[in-house]
C-alpha positions as CSV (number, residue, x, y, z in Angstrom):
1,M,-6.7,28.0,-3.7
2,R,-5.3,24.5,-3.9
3,A,-7.4,21.4,-3.4
4,M,-6.8,17.8,-2.3
5,I,-8.8,14.7,-3.3
6,L,-8.6,11.8,-0.9
7,A,-8.2,8.7,-3.1
8,A,-5.9,6.3,-1.2
9,G,-8.5,4.1,0.5
10,R,-9.0,0.4,-0.2
11,G,-12.8,0.6,-0.4
12,E,-13.5,-2.7,1.4
13,R,-17.2,-2.4,1.2
14,M,-17.1,-1.9,-2.5
15,R,-15.4,-5.3,-3.1
16,P,-15.2,-7.1,-5.5
17,L,-15.3,-4.0,-7.7
18,T,-12.3,-2.5,-5.9
19,D,-10.3,-5.6,-6.1
20,V,-9.4,-4.6,-9.6
21,C,-10.1,-0.8,-9.6
22,P,-9.5,2.0,-7.1
23,K,-12.7,3.3,-5.7
24,P,-12.4,6.9,-7.2
25,M,-12.0,5.4,-10.7
26,L,-15.3,3.5,-10.5
27,A,-17.7,4.8,-13.2
28,V,-21.1,6.5,-12.8
29,G,-22.8,8.0,-15.8
30,G,-20.1,6.6,-18.0
31,R,-17.2,8.4,-16.3
32,P,-15.0,7.9,-13.2
33,L,-16.2,9.5,-10.0
34,I,-12.9,11.4,-9.6
35,E,-13.3,13.1,-13.0
36,Y,-16.4,14.9,-11.8
37,H,-14.4,16.4,-9.0
38,L,-11.6,17.5,-11.3
39,E,-14.0,19.3,-13.7
40,N,-15.9,20.9,-10.8
41,L,-12.6,22.1,-9.2
42,A,-11.4,23.7,-12.5
43,A,-14.8,25.4,-13.0
44,A,-14.6,26.8,-9.4
45,G,-11.2,28.4,-10.2
46,V,-8.9,25.9,-8.6
47,D,-5.8,25.2,-10.7
48,E,-3.6,23.0,-8.5
49,V,-4.8,19.6,-7.1
50,V,-3.1,17.0,-4.9
51,I,-4.3,13.4,-5.0
52,N,-3.1,10.9,-2.5
53,L,-2.5,7.4,-3.6
54,A,-2.2,4.0,-2.1
55,W,-4.4,1.1,-3.2
56,K,-4.0,0.7,-7.0
57,G,-2.7,4.2,-7.1
58,A,-0.8,3.7,-10.3
59,M,-4.1,3.3,-12.1
60,I,-5.2,6.7,-11.0
61,R,-1.9,8.3,-11.9
62,E,-2.0,6.7,-15.4
63,A,-5.6,7.7,-16.0
64,L,-5.3,11.4,-14.9
65,G,-1.7,12.2,-15.7
66,D,-0.6,15.8,-15.0
67,G,-4.2,17.1,-15.2
68,V,-3.7,19.3,-18.2
69,R,-6.8,17.9,-20.0
70,F,-8.9,19.1,-17.0
71,G,-7.2,22.5,-17.0
72,L,-5.4,21.6,-13.8
73,R,-1.9,20.8,-12.4
74,I,-2.1,17.5,-10.5
75,Q,0.5,16.4,-8.0
76,Y,0.4,13.0,-6.4
77,S,1.1,12.2,-2.7
78,D,2.1,8.5,-2.8
79,E,1.5,6.7,0.6
80,G,2.9,3.4,-0.5
81,D,1.2,0.1,0.1
82,E,-0.8,1.2,3.2
83,A,-3.0,4.3,3.2
84,L,-2.3,6.7,6.0
85,D,-6.1,7.3,6.8
86,T,-7.7,10.6,6.3
87,G,-5.7,12.7,8.8
88,G,-2.4,11.1,8.0
89,G,-3.0,11.4,4.3
90,I,-3.7,15.2,4.4
91,Y,-0.7,15.7,6.8
92,K,1.7,14.0,4.5
93,A,0.6,16.3,1.6
94,L,0.8,19.6,3.5
95,E,4.0,20.6,1.8
96,M,2.4,20.2,-1.6
97,L,-0.7,22.1,-0.4
98,G,1.2,25.2,0.7
99,P,0.7,27.7,3.5
100,D,-2.8,28.9,2.6
101,P,-6.2,27.4,3.3
102,F,-7.0,24.4,1.0
103,L,-10.1,22.5,0.0
104,V,-10.4,18.7,0.7
105,L,-12.8,16.4,-1.0
106,S,-13.3,12.6,-0.7
107,G,-12.9,10.8,-3.9
108,D,-15.9,8.6,-3.3
109,I,-18.7,11.2,-3.2
110,W,-20.7,12.7,-6.0
111,T,-22.3,16.2,-5.6
112,D,-23.4,19.2,-7.4
113,Y,-22.3,21.5,-4.6
114,P,-20.9,24.7,-6.0
115,L,-17.3,24.4,-4.8
116,A,-16.5,28.1,-5.4
117,R,-18.8,28.8,-2.4
118,C,-16.4,27.6,0.1
119,L,-13.0,28.6,-1.3
120,T,-12.4,31.3,1.4
121,L,-12.7,31.1,5.1
122,P,-15.1,33.7,6.6
123,A,-12.9,34.6,9.6
124,S,-9.2,34.7,10.2
125,E,-9.6,32.8,13.5
126,D,-11.2,29.8,11.9
127,L,-9.2,26.7,11.1
128,G,-11.9,25.2,8.9
129,H,-15.1,25.6,7.0
130,W,-17.1,22.4,6.4
131,V,-20.1,21.5,4.3
132,L,-22.8,19.4,6.0
133,V,-25.8,17.6,4.5
134,A,-29.0,16.1,5.8
135,N,-28.4,12.7,7.4
136,P,-28.6,9.8,4.9
137,M,-30.3,6.6,6.0
138,F,-27.0,4.8,6.6
139,H,-25.8,7.6,8.9
140,A,-29.0,8.6,10.7
141,H,-27.5,10.2,13.7
142,G,-25.2,12.6,11.9
143,D,-21.9,14.1,12.9
144,F,-22.0,17.8,14.0
145,C,-24.5,20.5,15.1
146,L,-24.8,23.8,13.2
147,R,-25.9,27.1,14.7
148,N,-25.6,30.5,13.0
149,G,-22.9,29.3,10.7
150,R,-20.8,27.7,13.5
151,L,-20.2,24.0,14.1
152,H,-20.5,22.6,17.6
153,D,-21.0,19.4,19.5
154,G,-23.8,20.5,21.8
155,G,-27.6,20.1,21.6
156,G,-29.7,20.5,18.6
157,P,-30.1,18.7,15.3
158,R,-27.0,16.9,13.9
159,Y,-26.0,16.8,10.3
160,T,-23.6,14.7,8.3
161,Y,-20.2,15.9,7.2
162,A,-20.3,16.0,3.4
163,N,-16.6,15.2,3.0
164,I,-16.1,18.6,1.6
165,G,-14.1,21.1,3.7
166,V,-11.6,23.9,3.7
167,F,-8.7,23.6,6.2
168,R,-5.9,25.8,7.3
169,P,-2.5,24.1,7.7
170,A,-2.5,25.1,11.4
171,F,-5.4,22.6,11.8
172,F,-2.6,20.0,11.8
173,A,0.0,21.9,13.8
174,A,0.1,19.4,16.7
175,C,0.3,16.3,14.5
176,D,3.4,14.2,14.1
177,G,2.6,12.3,10.9
178,G,2.0,8.6,10.3
179,R,-1.4,7.0,10.1
180,F,-4.2,8.7,11.9
181,A,-7.9,9.6,11.4
182,L,-9.2,13.1,10.8
183,A,-12.3,12.8,13.0
184,P,-10.7,13.3,16.5
185,L,-9.1,16.5,15.3
186,M,-12.3,17.7,13.8
187,F,-14.1,17.4,17.1
188,E,-11.2,19.0,19.0
189,W,-11.3,22.1,16.9
190,L,-15.0,22.6,16.6
191,R,-15.3,22.3,20.4
192,R,-12.8,25.1,20.6
193,G,-15.1,27.2,18.4
194,R,-12.7,27.4,15.5
195,I,-14.8,25.9,12.7
196,S,-17.5,27.4,10.6
197,G,-19.9,25.5,8.4
198,E,-23.0,25.4,6.1
199,L,-25.8,23.1,5.3
200,Y,-26.1,22.0,1.7
201,Q,-29.5,20.7,0.5
202,G,-28.7,19.8,-3.1
203,A,-27.5,16.5,-4.6
204,W,-25.0,14.6,-2.6
205,Y,-24.1,10.9,-2.6
206,N,-21.6,8.9,-0.6
207,I,-20.7,5.9,-2.6
208,G,-20.1,3.2,-0.1
209,T,-21.4,0.0,-1.6
210,P,-21.9,-1.5,-5.1
211,E,-25.7,-1.0,-4.6
212,Q,-25.2,2.8,-4.0
213,L,-22.9,3.0,-7.0
214,A,-25.5,1.3,-9.2
215,Q,-28.2,3.6,-7.9
216,L,-26.3,6.7,-8.7
217,D,-25.2,5.4,-12.1
218,A,-28.9,4.8,-13.0
219,Q,-29.9,8.2,-11.8
220,L,-27.2,10.0,-13.8
221,V,-28.1,8.0,-16.9
222,R,-31.7,9.1,-16.5
223,G,-30.6,12.7,-15.8
224,D,-32.0,12.5,-12.3
225,T,-29.8,13.8,-9.5
226,A,-32.3,14.7,-6.9
227,P,-30.9,14.4,-3.4
228,A,-30.8,10.9,-2.1
229,G,-32.7,10.0,1.1
């Protein structure tokens, strides 16, 4: 399976750090965030990775190169000066990702989720399989409901999308390209019953602010990666 790391965003809430450094290259535990993803993908058996680029993308390309030192082959989907948002970024990279299901990760999360667990879709009718986590304080209402391994938008507890998911190319069949968000498509397909999912209760961090970055950095330095509240 191929994978894509979303790395094109400007990271406005991380300023001034992201004025000089792309968000996925910010360091925690002495290493850039994106390097943890690359090593975890290689350990899971992924060998080809696409990384989309926009803001300060040349710094990412220069730092990671062709991926050989991670045991990977890296291709870059360059979006120019203006990022195409989550949906548009994935759509632009579809040709690189190929005809089979592919894994998508956001470059600004840190997790110990075992990526090999979601490298196959459980049913041929499904267009996606997404990982959910308990709602962090900054997103208390969550995103999606989960029942018996299926995602829905009805009643019951809601959980937060972990920015880890498997997608089939057909998920984007009705799209035309350009800049667009992923969320409306996600709700459309889960309401059609075409998305499976799971709840992960291990360590997961969404790095949205300098304070969150500093917190995770301190925890990694201490060797403490208990799930954040």
